[in-house]
C-alpha positions in Angstrom: 286.6 220.3 4.2 289.7 218.1 4.0 287.6 215.0 4.7 285.3 215.9 1.7 288.4 216.4 -0.5 289.7 213.0 0.4 286.3 211.5 -0.5 286.2 213.3 -3.8 289.8 212.2 -4.6 288.9 208.6 -3.7 285.9 208.8 -6.1 288.2 210.1 -8.9 290.7 207.3 -8.3 287.9 204.7 -8.3 286.5 206.1 -11.5 289.9 206.0 -13.1 290.4 202.4 -12.0 293.3 203.0 -9.7 291.5 201.7 -6.6 288.7 199.3 -5.9 287.0 201.1 -3.0 285.4 204.5 -2.4 286.8 204.4 1.2 290.1 206.4 1.4 291.1 204.5 4.5 290.8 201.1 2.8 294.1 199.3 3.4 294.0 198.1 -0.2 293.9 201.7 -1.4 296.9 202.6 0.7 299.3 199.8 -0.2 302.0 202.2 -1.4 301.5 204.9 1.3 304.9 204.1 2.8 306.7 204.2 -0.5 308.4 207.6 -0.5 309.5 207.5 -4.2 306.0 206.9 -5.4 304.6 209.7 -3.1 307.2 212.1 -4.5 306.4 211.1 -8.1 302.7 211.5 -7.6 303.1 215.0 -6.0 305.5 216.0 -8.8 303.1 214.8 -11.5 300.3 216.7 -9.8 302.3 219.9 -9.7 303.5 219.6 -13.3 304.2 221.9 -15.2 304.8 224.1 -12.1 308.0 222.2 -11.3 311.4 223.8 -10.9 315.0 222.6 -11.1 317.3 223.7 -8.3 321.0 224.1 -8.9 323.5 224.8 -6.1 325.7 227.9 -6.7 328.8 227.8 -4.5 329.6 231.5 -4.4 332.7 232.9 -2.7 330.7 234.5 0.1 327.8 232.0 0.7 326.1 229.0 -0.7 323.1 229.9 -2.8 320.6 228.1 -5.1 319.4 229.0 -8.5 315.9 228.0 -9.5 314.9 227.3 -13.1 311.6 226.4 -14.7 311.2 224.9 -18.2 309.2 227.8 -19.5 310.7 230.8 -17.8 314.4 229.8 -17.2 315.9 231.4 -14.2 313.3 232.5 -11.7 313.4 234.2 -8.3 312.0 232.9 -5.0 309.6 235.4 -3.5 311.4 237.4 -0.8 308.7 236.6 1.8 308.8 232.8 1.0 309.9 230.4 3.7 312.3 229.0 1.1 314.1 232.3 0.3 317.1 231.4 2.6 316.9 227.7 2.0 320.1 226.2 0.5 319.6 222.5 1.1 316.9 220.7 -0.8 316.5 217.0 -0.4 314.0 216.4 -3.2 
């Protein structure tokens, strides 16, 4: 399934003129694959508008984060999320 998705994505990139090959493994198509800033920007753009701003809240008892979205303001992290106890975000 993932292989098919890579192929479909490569087709879309080719159609949009971003790459010159249908082959997702073509070195020419992967010239920026080691550029972390570009990868983060592409992922963020793909997630938009479902992007949140994280603010650190240094409470008296423990360090917490507050999560905000543009449309909803302050939002809660789901209690079953792997990020519910996370206090250190590097992105």
